[in-house]
C-alpha positions in Angstrom: 79.0 2.1 129.8 78.4 3.6 126.3 75.9 1.7 124.2 77.6 0.0 121.2 76.3 0.2 117.7 77.7 -0.5 114.3 78.6 1.9 111.5 76.0 1.8 108.8 78.7 1.9 106.1 81.5 -0.4 107.2 80.0 -2.2 110.2 82.7 -1.1 112.7 81.7 -0.9 116.3 80.7 2.7 117.3 79.1 4.5 120.2 76.4 7.1 119.7 78.7 9.8 121.1 81.2 9.2 118.3 80.7 11.8 115.5 82.7 10.0 112.8 83.5 6.3 112.3 87.2 5.8 113.2 87.5 3.2 110.4 85.8 4.8 107.4 85.3 8.4 108.6 81.5 8.3 107.8 79.6 11.1 109.6 77.4 9.3 112.1 75.2 12.1 113.5 73.0 12.7 110.4 73.3 13.5 106.8 76.7 14.2 105.2 75.4 17.7 104.0 74.4 18.7 107.5 77.8 17.6 108.9 79.7 19.5 106.2 77.6 22.7 106.7 77.8 22.7 110.5 81.3 21.4 111.0 83.7 21.5 108.2 82.7 24.9 106.7 83.0 26.6 110.1 86.3 28.0 111.3 88.0 25.8 113.9 87.3 28.3 116.7 83.5 28.0 116.1 83.2 24.2 116.1 82.7 24.0 119.9 79.1 25.2 119.5 78.5 24.8 115.7 74.7 25.3 115.9 75.1 28.6 117.8 77.9 29.8 115.5 75.8 28.9 112.4 72.8 30.9 113.6 75.0 33.8 114.5 76.6 33.8 111.0 73.2 33.6 109.3 71.9 36.5 111.3 75.0 38.7 110.6 74.8 37.9 106.9 71.1 38.9 106.8 71.9 42.2 108.5 74.7 42.9 106.0 72.2 42.2 103.2 69.8 44.7 104.8 72.5 47.3 104.8 73.5 46.6 101.2 69.9 46.8 99.9 69.3 50.1 101.8 72.7 51.7 101.0 72.0 53.2 97.6 69.5 55.7 99.2 70.2 55.4 102.9 73.9 55.9 103.5 73.5 55.6 107.3 71.9 52.1 107.2 74.8 50.4 108.9 73.6 51.9 112.3 70.0 51.1 111.9 66.8 51.2 109.8 63.6 53.2 109.8 60.0 51.8 110.2 59.6 51.7 106.4 62.9 49.9 105.7 62.2 47.3 108.4 58.9 46.5 106.7 60.5 46.3 103.3 63.4 44.1 104.5 61.4 41.4 106.3 60.1 42.6 109.7 56.8 41.4 111.1 54.2 43.9 110.0 50.5 43.8 111.0 49.2 44.9 107.7 51.5 42.8 105.5 50.8 39.7 107.7 47.1 40.3 107.2 47.8 40.3 103.5 49.2 36.8 103.8 53.0 37.4 103.9 53.5 34.7 106.4 57.2 34.2 105.4 57.8 37.3 107.6 57.5 35.1 110.7 60.9 33.7 109.7 62.6 36.8 108.2 61.6 38.9 111.2 63.8 36.6 113.4 66.8 37.4 111.2 66.1 41.1 110.7 67.2 43.7 113.3 66.3 47.3 114.0 69.9 48.5 114.5 73.5 47.5 115.1 73.1 47.5 118.9 70.0 45.5 118.7 71.9 42.9 116.6 74.9 42.9 119.0 72.7 42.4 122.1 70.8 39.5 120.6 74.1 37.9 119.4 75.5 38.2 122.9 72.4 36.5 124.4 72.5 33.8 121.7 76.2 33.1 122.5 75.2 32.8 126.2 72.2 30.5 125.9 72.9 28.6 122.6 75.9 26.6 123.7 74.1 25.5 126.9 71.2 24.2 124.9 73.6 22.4 122.5 75.3 20.8 125.5 72.0 19.7 127.1 70.4 18.4 123.9 72.5 18.7 120.8 73.1 21.2 118.0 70.3 19.9 115.8 67.6 20.0 118.5 68.9 23.5 119.4 68.5 24.9 115.9 65.1 23.4 115.4 64.0 24.7 118.8 65.4 28.2 117.9 63.2 28.3 114.7 60.1 27.0 116.5 60.5 29.5 119.4 61.2 32.4 117.1 58.2 31.7 114.8 55.9 31.1 117.8 57.1 34.4 119.4 56.3 36.4 116.3 52.9 34.7 115.9 52.1 35.5 119.6 53.1 39.1 119.2 51.1 39.5 115.9 48.0 38.2 117.6 48.6 40.3 120.7 49.2 43.6 118.9 46.8 43.3 116.0 43.8 41.4 117.5 44.0 42.2 121.2 45.4 45.8 121.2 44.2 46.7 117.7 47.6 48.1 116.6 47.2 47.1 113.0 50.3 49.0 111.9 52.7 47.4 114.4 56.2 46.4 113.2 58.7 44.1 114.9 62.0 42.4 114.1 64.8 40.7 116.0 66.0 37.3 117.3 65.0 38.1 120.9 61.9 35.9 120.8 64.0 32.9 119.5 66.8 33.7 122.0 64.2 33.8 124.8 63.2 30.3 123.7 66.8 29.1 124.1 66.9 30.8 127.6 63.7 29.0 128.6 65.0 25.7 127.1 68.3 25.9 128.9 66.5 26.7 132.2 64.0 23.8 132.0 66.4 21.4 130.4 69.0 22.0 133.1 66.3 21.5 135.8 65.9 18.0 134.6 69.5 17.3 135.4 68.9 18.0 139.1 71.9 19.2 141.1 74.2 18.9 138.0 72.2 21.6 136.3 71.8 24.0 139.2 74.4 26.5 137.9 72.8 26.7 134.5 69.3 27.1 136.1 70.6 30.0 138.2 72.3 31.7 135.2 69.2 31.3 132.9 66.9 32.5 135.7 69.0 35.7 135.8 68.8 36.1 132.0 65.0 35.6 132.2 64.8 38.4 134.8 67.0 40.6 132.7 64.7 40.2 129.7 61.6 41.0 131.7 63.3 44.1 133.3 64.7 45.3 130.1 61.3 44.9 128.4 59.6 47.1 130.9 62.4 49.7 131.3 62.8 50.4 127.6 60.2 51.6 125.1 59.4 49.7 121.9 60.4 46.3 123.3 58.2 43.4 122.1 57.4 41.7 125.4 54.8 39.5 123.8 57.5 38.0 121.6 59.9 37.5 124.6 57.2 35.8 126.6 55.9 33.7 123.8 59.4 32.5 122.8 60.4 31.7 126.4 57.2 29.7 127.1 57.5 27.7 123.8 61.2 27.0 124.4 60.6 25.9 127.9 57.7 23.6 127.0 59.7 21.9 124.3 62.7 21.4 126.6 60.5 20.0 129.3 59.4 17.1 127.0 62.3 16.7 124.5 64.8 13.9 125.4 68.1 15.2 126.7 71.3 14.5 124.9 72.0 12.8 121.5 69.3 10.8 119.8 69.8 7.1 120.5 69.8 5.7 117.0 71.4 6.7 113.7 68.0 6.7 112.1 66.8 9.4 114.7 70.0 11.3 114.1 69.4 11.3 110.4 65.8 12.5 110.9 67.0 15.4 113.0 69.7 16.2 110.5 67.1 16.4 107.7 65.0 18.6 109.9 68.0 21.0 110.4 68.5 21.2 106.7 64.8 22.0 106.5 65.3 24.8 109.0 68.1 26.2 106.7 65.9 25.8 103.7 63.0 27.6 105.3 65.3 30.5 106.2 66.6 30.7 102.6 63.1 30.4 101.1 61.7 33.1 103.4 64.6 35.4 102.5 63.9 34.7 98.8 60.2 35.6 99.3 61.3 38.9 100.9 63.5 39.7 97.9 60.7 38.8 95.5 58.3 41.0 97.3 60.8 43.8 97.5 61.5 43.7 93.7 60.6 46.9 92.0 60.2 48.8 95.3 62.7 50.8 97.3 64.3 49.4 100.4 64.6 52.9 101.9 63.3 56.4 101.3 65.4 59.5 100.4 63.0 61.7 102.4 62.0 59.4 105.2 59.7 60.8 108.0 60.3 57.8 110.3 63.0 58.4 113.0 65.8 56.0 113.8 66.0 54.6 117.3 68.5 52.6 119.1 67.4 50.8 122.4 64.4 53.1 122.5 66.3 56.4 122.0 66.0 58.4 118.9 69.4 59.1 117.3 68.2 60.4 113.9 64.8 62.2 113.7 62.9 61.8 110.5 61.8 64.5 108.0 58.7 66.6 108.6 55.8 64.6 107.0 55.0 67.5 104.6 58.5 67.5 103.3 58.9 63.8 103.1 58.3 61.4 100.2 54.9 60.2 101.7 52.5 63.0 100.5 53.8 62.8 96.9 53.4 59.0 96.9 49.8 59.3 98.3 49.0 62.0 95.7 50.2 59.8 92.9 47.9 56.9 94.0 44.9 59.3 94.4 45.5 60.7 90.9 45.4 57.3 89.4 42.1 56.5 91.1 40.6 59.8 89.9 41.6 59.0 86.3 38.9 57.4 84.1 41.4 55.2 82.4 41.7 51.5 83.2 44.4 51.2 85.8 47.8 50.4 84.4 50.6 48.3 85.9 52.3 51.6 86.9 49.1 52.8 88.7 48.9 49.5 90.6 52.6 49.7 91.5 52.2 53.3 92.8 49.2 52.5 94.9 51.0 49.3 96.3 53.9 51.5 97.3 51.5 53.9 98.9 50.2 51.1 101.2 53.8 50.4 102.2 54.7 54.0 103.1 51.3 55.3 104.3 50.2 52.4 106.5 46.5 53.3 107.1 42.8 52.9 106.2 42.8 55.4 103.4 45.8 53.8 101.5 44.4 50.3 101.7 40.9 51.4 100.7 42.2 53.4 97.7 44.3 50.4 96.6 41.3 48.0 96.9 39.2 50.3 94.7 42.0 50.6 92.1 42.5 46.8 92.0 38.7 46.2 91.7 38.7 48.6 88.7 41.6 46.7 87.2 39.6 43.4 87.5 41.8 42.0 90.1 38.9 41.2 92.4 40.6 38.6 94.7 43.5 41.0 95.4 41.0 43.9 95.9 39.2 41.9 98.6 42.4 41.2 100.5 43.3 44.9 100.6 39.7 45.9 101.5 39.8 43.4 104.4 42.8 45.1 105.8 41.1 48.5 105.4 38.2 47.0 107.4 40.6 45.9 110.1 41.7 49.6 110.4 38.1 50.7 110.8 37.4 48.1 113.4 40.5 49.1 115.4 39.4 52.8 115.6 
C-alpha cells in the first residue's frame, strides 16, 4: 500500500508517487522551478523521460553554439572540429587544465568532436538514461550524470597527463557520463533481482560494446569510459532506488538538480570568457578533422598554416627591449593555444615575467616544466 503523506500547501492526502497535489496542483517532487524546467517547458513527447530529454537538449544546444562560434572562419564546422577548435570551445586539455581551467571538466562533457560523435552519444544516452530515471528518478539520474562525467574527465586527465606523460592530450564528449549511466542502470537493476534481469542483460551488452569500440577505434578515451562506468556503478550500488521518501528529500534533490544546471551554465560562461578576444577556429589550420577515428579533412601543411606566423609574432615580442604590451601578451597567449609545447609556454612565461605578472609567469613556467619532465 502506498505511504500516505499530506500536501505541504493545502494539507490534502497525497502519496509520494503523486507528482502534483490533486487539490491545489502544487508540485510535490521538489522546487517549482525544477518542475517547470523539466516538465512544462518540454514538449509532450519528451516528458516520459524528462531528465534524459533535458540532458540531450542541453548537449545539442552546446554543439550548435560550437558551430556558430566557429562558423565565421570555419564554414565546415557543422561536421566536426579540429584539435585547436576543441580546445577553444571547452574540451579537456592537458595544458589548459594544468593552468587551472577546471571548468573544462564540465564543458568537455557537453562538447563533441563531430556530428557522428554527438549522434552516437545521444543514442547511448537515450538508451541508458530512461532506465536510470525509472530505477531511481530523473533528479538522481541528472546528478549521477554530472558526477560520472566529471569523474571520467578527471580520471582521463590523470591517466594521460601524469601516467602516460601526454601533456597535450585533448578530449571531449559525453561518453564518460553516458558510461556512468550504463554502469548505474546495470548495478541498479541487479538490486531488483529477477525483475531487473532484462535491464542487466541489455546494459551488460552496452558495456561490452563500449569496451570493444574503445579498442577497435583509434582516439577513443577509454580511461574516461572506464572511470565514468565505475563511478556510476558505485553510486547506483549505494543510492536508494525509486523516489525519495519525503518531500524534504525531494526538495533537496530538486535544488541539487538546479545546481547541476547552474554548474553547466557557469562553466559554459567561463569558456566564453576565456575565448573572448581569441579565435574559435583558424583559417589555415594544420590539424586534421576526424570522424570515428577516420580523417575526412586533412589539415594544412604546418609551414603554410597560421601556426608559424603566430609563433614568430610571440618570439618578436620577446626579442624586443620594450616592456611587453597587452598586445604582446595576447599574441603569446594565442601562441600557447595553437603551438601546444614546451617552447611556447616557456616563451610566454618569460614575457609575463618581464611584464611584472609573476604569478601568471610561474603558472606557465610550471606547464613548461611538465613538458620537459614528459620528454
